[in-house]
PyMOL CGO cylinders between C-alpha atoms (Angstrom):
from pymol import cmd
from pymol.cgo import CYLINDER

trace = [
    CYLINDER, 14.92, -83.76, 25.97, 16.30, -80.26, 26.55, 0.3, 1, 1, 1, 1, 1, 1,
    CYLINDER, 16.30, -80.26, 26.55, 18.49, -80.62, 23.46, 0.3, 1, 1, 1, 1, 1, 1,
    CYLINDER, 18.49, -80.62, 23.46, 15.41, -81.41, 21.37, 0.3, 1, 1, 1, 1, 1, 1,
    CYLINDER, 15.41, -81.41, 21.37, 13.68, -78.26, 22.61, 0.3, 1, 1, 1, 1, 1, 1,
    CYLINDER, 13.68, -78.26, 22.61, 16.74, -76.17, 21.80, 0.3, 1, 1, 1, 1, 1, 1,
    CYLINDER, 16.74, -76.17, 21.80, 16.95, -77.68, 18.31, 0.3, 1, 1, 1, 1, 1, 1,
    CYLINDER, 16.95, -77.68, 18.31, 13.21, -77.10, 17.75, 0.3, 1, 1, 1, 1, 1, 1,
    CYLINDER, 13.21, -77.10, 17.75, 13.48, -73.46, 18.87, 0.3, 1, 1, 1, 1, 1, 1,
    CYLINDER, 13.48, -73.46, 18.87, 16.44, -72.93, 16.55, 0.3, 1, 1, 1, 1, 1, 1,
    CYLINDER, 16.44, -72.93, 16.55, 14.59, -74.60, 13.67, 0.3, 1, 1, 1, 1, 1, 1,
    CYLINDER, 14.59, -74.60, 13.67, 11.51, -72.46, 14.29, 0.3, 1, 1, 1, 1, 1, 1,
    CYLINDER, 11.51, -72.46, 14.29, 13.65, -69.32, 14.43, 0.3, 1, 1, 1, 1, 1, 1,
    CYLINDER, 13.65, -69.32, 14.43, 15.31, -70.16, 11.13, 0.3, 1, 1, 1, 1, 1, 1,
    CYLINDER, 15.31, -70.16, 11.13, 12.17, -71.26, 9.27, 0.3, 1, 1, 1, 1, 1, 1,
    CYLINDER, 12.17, -71.26, 9.27, 9.38, -69.02, 10.57, 0.3, 1, 1, 1, 1, 1, 1,
    CYLINDER, 9.38, -69.02, 10.57, 8.63, -65.45, 9.55, 0.3, 1, 1, 1, 1, 1, 1,
    CYLINDER, 8.63, -65.45, 9.55, 7.50, -62.77, 11.94, 0.3, 1, 1, 1, 1, 1, 1,
    CYLINDER, 7.50, -62.77, 11.94, 4.50, -60.64, 11.01, 0.3, 1, 1, 1, 1, 1, 1,
    CYLINDER, 4.50, -60.64, 11.01, 3.53, -57.45, 12.79, 0.3, 1, 1, 1, 1, 1, 1,
    CYLINDER, 3.53, -57.45, 12.79, 0.07, -55.96, 12.31, 0.3, 1, 1, 1, 1, 1, 1,
    CYLINDER, 0.07, -55.96, 12.31, -1.89, -53.08, 13.76, 0.3, 1, 1, 1, 1, 1, 1,
    CYLINDER, -1.89, -53.08, 13.76, -5.46, -53.63, 14.91, 0.3, 1, 1, 1, 1, 1, 1,
    CYLINDER, -5.46, -53.63, 14.91, -7.83, -51.17, 16.47, 0.3, 1, 1, 1, 1, 1, 1,
    CYLINDER, -7.83, -51.17, 16.47, -8.29, -51.68, 20.19, 0.3, 1, 1, 1, 1, 1, 1,
    CYLINDER, -8.29, -51.68, 20.19, -11.89, -52.81, 19.67, 0.3, 1, 1, 1, 1, 1, 1,
    CYLINDER, -11.89, -52.81, 19.67, -10.99, -55.29, 16.95, 0.3, 1, 1, 1, 1, 1, 1,
    CYLINDER, -10.99, -55.29, 16.95, -8.16, -56.69, 19.06, 0.3, 1, 1, 1, 1, 1, 1,
    CYLINDER, -8.16, -56.69, 19.06, -10.37, -57.07, 22.12, 0.3, 1, 1, 1, 1, 1, 1,
    CYLINDER, -10.37, -57.07, 22.12, -13.20, -58.73, 20.21, 0.3, 1, 1, 1, 1, 1, 1,
    CYLINDER, -13.20, -58.73, 20.21, -10.84, -61.06, 18.36, 0.3, 1, 1, 1, 1, 1, 1,
    CYLINDER, -10.84, -61.06, 18.36, -9.01, -62.09, 21.55, 0.3, 1, 1, 1, 1, 1, 1,
    CYLINDER, -9.01, -62.09, 21.55, -12.32, -62.71, 23.33, 0.3, 1, 1, 1, 1, 1, 1,
    CYLINDER, -12.32, -62.71, 23.33, -13.58, -65.06, 20.62, 0.3, 1, 1, 1, 1, 1, 1,
    CYLINDER, -13.58, -65.06, 20.62, -10.25, -66.87, 20.41, 0.3, 1, 1, 1, 1, 1, 1,
    CYLINDER, -10.25, -66.87, 20.41, -10.09, -67.22, 24.20, 0.3, 1, 1, 1, 1, 1, 1,
    CYLINDER, -10.09, -67.22, 24.20, -13.54, -68.87, 24.14, 0.3, 1, 1, 1, 1, 1, 1,
    CYLINDER, -13.54, -68.87, 24.14, -12.13, -71.43, 21.67, 0.3, 1, 1, 1, 1, 1, 1,
    CYLINDER, -12.13, -71.43, 21.67, -8.80, -71.84, 23.49, 0.3, 1, 1, 1, 1, 1, 1,
    CYLINDER, -8.80, -71.84, 23.49, -6.88, -70.53, 20.46, 0.3, 1, 1, 1, 1, 1, 1,
    CYLINDER, -6.88, -70.53, 20.46, -4.08, -68.01, 20.09, 0.3, 1, 1, 1, 1, 1, 1,
    CYLINDER, -4.08, -68.01, 20.09, -3.90, -65.29, 17.47, 0.3, 1, 1, 1, 1, 1, 1,
    CYLINDER, -3.90, -65.29, 17.47, -0.80, -67.00, 16.14, 0.3, 1, 1, 1, 1, 1, 1,
    CYLINDER, -0.80, -67.00, 16.14, -2.69, -70.25, 15.58, 0.3, 1, 1, 1, 1, 1, 1,
    CYLINDER, -2.69, -70.25, 15.58, -5.56, -68.52, 13.79, 0.3, 1, 1, 1, 1, 1, 1,
    CYLINDER, -5.56, -68.52, 13.79, -3.39, -66.27, 11.62, 0.3, 1, 1, 1, 1, 1, 1,
    CYLINDER, -3.39, -66.27, 11.62, -1.22, -69.26, 10.68, 0.3, 1, 1, 1, 1, 1, 1,
    CYLINDER, -1.22, -69.26, 10.68, -4.33, -71.25, 9.72, 0.3, 1, 1, 1, 1, 1, 1,
    CYLINDER, -4.33, -71.25, 9.72, -5.78, -68.38, 7.67, 0.3, 1, 1, 1, 1, 1, 1,
    CYLINDER, -5.78, -68.38, 7.67, -2.48, -67.78, 5.87, 0.3, 1, 1, 1, 1, 1, 1,
    CYLINDER, -2.48, -67.78, 5.87, -2.28, -71.49, 5.05, 0.3, 1, 1, 1, 1, 1, 1,
    CYLINDER, -2.28, -71.49, 5.05, -5.83, -71.43, 3.66, 0.3, 1, 1, 1, 1, 1, 1,
    CYLINDER, -5.83, -71.43, 3.66, -5.08, -68.37, 1.52, 0.3, 1, 1, 1, 1, 1, 1,
    CYLINDER, -5.08, -68.37, 1.52, -1.83, -69.86, 0.22, 0.3, 1, 1, 1, 1, 1, 1,
    CYLINDER, -1.83, -69.86, 0.22, -3.55, -73.14, -0.64, 0.3, 1, 1, 1, 1, 1, 1,
    CYLINDER, -3.55, -73.14, -0.64, -6.32, -71.37, -2.58, 0.3, 1, 1, 1, 1, 1, 1,
    CYLINDER, -6.32, -71.37, -2.58, -9.16, -72.15, -0.18, 0.3, 1, 1, 1, 1, 1, 1,
    CYLINDER, -9.16, -72.15, -0.18, -12.34, -70.63, -1.61, 0.3, 1, 1, 1, 1, 1, 1,
    CYLINDER, -12.34, -70.63, -1.61, -13.58, -69.26, 1.75, 0.3, 1, 1, 1, 1, 1, 1,
    CYLINDER, -13.58, -69.26, 1.75, -10.26, -67.52, 2.38, 0.3, 1, 1, 1, 1, 1, 1,
    CYLINDER, -10.26, -67.52, 2.38, -10.18, -66.18, -1.18, 0.3, 1, 1, 1, 1, 1, 1,
    CYLINDER, -10.18, -66.18, -1.18, -13.66, -64.72, -0.65, 0.3, 1, 1, 1, 1, 1, 1,
    CYLINDER, -13.66, -64.72, -0.65, -12.42, -62.87, 2.44, 0.3, 1, 1, 1, 1, 1, 1,
    CYLINDER, -12.42, -62.87, 2.44, -9.46, -61.51, 0.45, 0.3, 1, 1, 1, 1, 1, 1,
    CYLINDER, -9.46, -61.51, 0.45, -11.81, -60.37, -2.35, 0.3, 1, 1, 1, 1, 1, 1,
    CYLINDER, -11.81, -60.37, -2.35, -14.08, -58.69, 0.22, 0.3, 1, 1, 1, 1, 1, 1,
    CYLINDER, -14.08, -58.69, 0.22, -11.11, -56.88, 1.79, 0.3, 1, 1, 1, 1, 1, 1,
    CYLINDER, -11.11, -56.88, 1.79, -10.09, -55.66, -1.66, 0.3, 1, 1, 1, 1, 1, 1,
    CYLINDER, -10.09, -55.66, -1.66, -13.57, -54.24, -2.30, 0.3, 1, 1, 1, 1, 1, 1,
    CYLINDER, -13.57, -54.24, -2.30, -13.62, -52.51, 1.10, 0.3, 1, 1, 1, 1, 1, 1,
    CYLINDER, -13.62, -52.51, 1.10, -10.20, -50.98, 0.41, 0.3, 1, 1, 1, 1, 1, 1,
    CYLINDER, -10.20, -50.98, 0.41, -11.29, -49.78, -3.03, 0.3, 1, 1, 1, 1, 1, 1,
    CYLINDER, -11.29, -49.78, -3.03, -14.48, -48.26, -1.62, 0.3, 1, 1, 1, 1, 1, 1,
    CYLINDER, -14.48, -48.26, -1.62, -12.54, -46.42, 1.10, 0.3, 1, 1, 1, 1, 1, 1,
    CYLINDER, -12.54, -46.42, 1.10, -10.17, -45.04, -1.52, 0.3, 1, 1, 1, 1, 1, 1,
    CYLINDER, -10.17, -45.04, -1.52, -13.04, -43.89, -3.74, 0.3, 1, 1, 1, 1, 1, 1,
    CYLINDER, -13.04, -43.89, -3.74, -14.79, -42.30, -0.77, 0.3, 1, 1, 1, 1, 1, 1,
    CYLINDER, -14.79, -42.30, -0.77, -11.60, -40.45, 0.20, 0.3, 1, 1, 1, 1, 1, 1,
    CYLINDER, -11.60, -40.45, 0.20, -11.08, -39.24, -3.38, 0.3, 1, 1, 1, 1, 1, 1,
    CYLINDER, -11.08, -39.24, -3.38, -14.69, -38.08, -3.61, 0.3, 1, 1, 1, 1, 1, 1,
    CYLINDER, -14.69, -38.08, -3.61, -14.34, -36.23, -0.30, 0.3, 1, 1, 1, 1, 1, 1,
    CYLINDER, -14.34, -36.23, -0.30, -11.18, -34.51, -1.55, 0.3, 1, 1, 1, 1, 1, 1,
    CYLINDER, -11.18, -34.51, -1.55, -13.08, -33.28, -4.63, 0.3, 1, 1, 1, 1, 1, 1,
    CYLINDER, -13.08, -33.28, -4.63, -15.75, -31.77, -2.39, 0.3, 1, 1, 1, 1, 1, 1,
    CYLINDER, -15.75, -31.77, -2.39, -13.13, -30.00, -0.26, 0.3, 1, 1, 1, 1, 1, 1,
]
cmd.load_cgo(trace, "trace")
């Protein structure tokens, strides 16, 4: 049994990618709280979301489109503020 665990760990190491992200403290706390209530880890949720995005899930695509709009709006706001300064 221990050999199987070693093999699985090695397989995971060779086939999985590590992702590092920065979240605000408030976002992190709120996210962890909700996930804790559902007995889920961040890893499980991020893996699921990435899978949905990669498979073209409409709900996930809508979130991506929303994030794009928010990013664009922040950029436009920053550019407008620079013109005022």
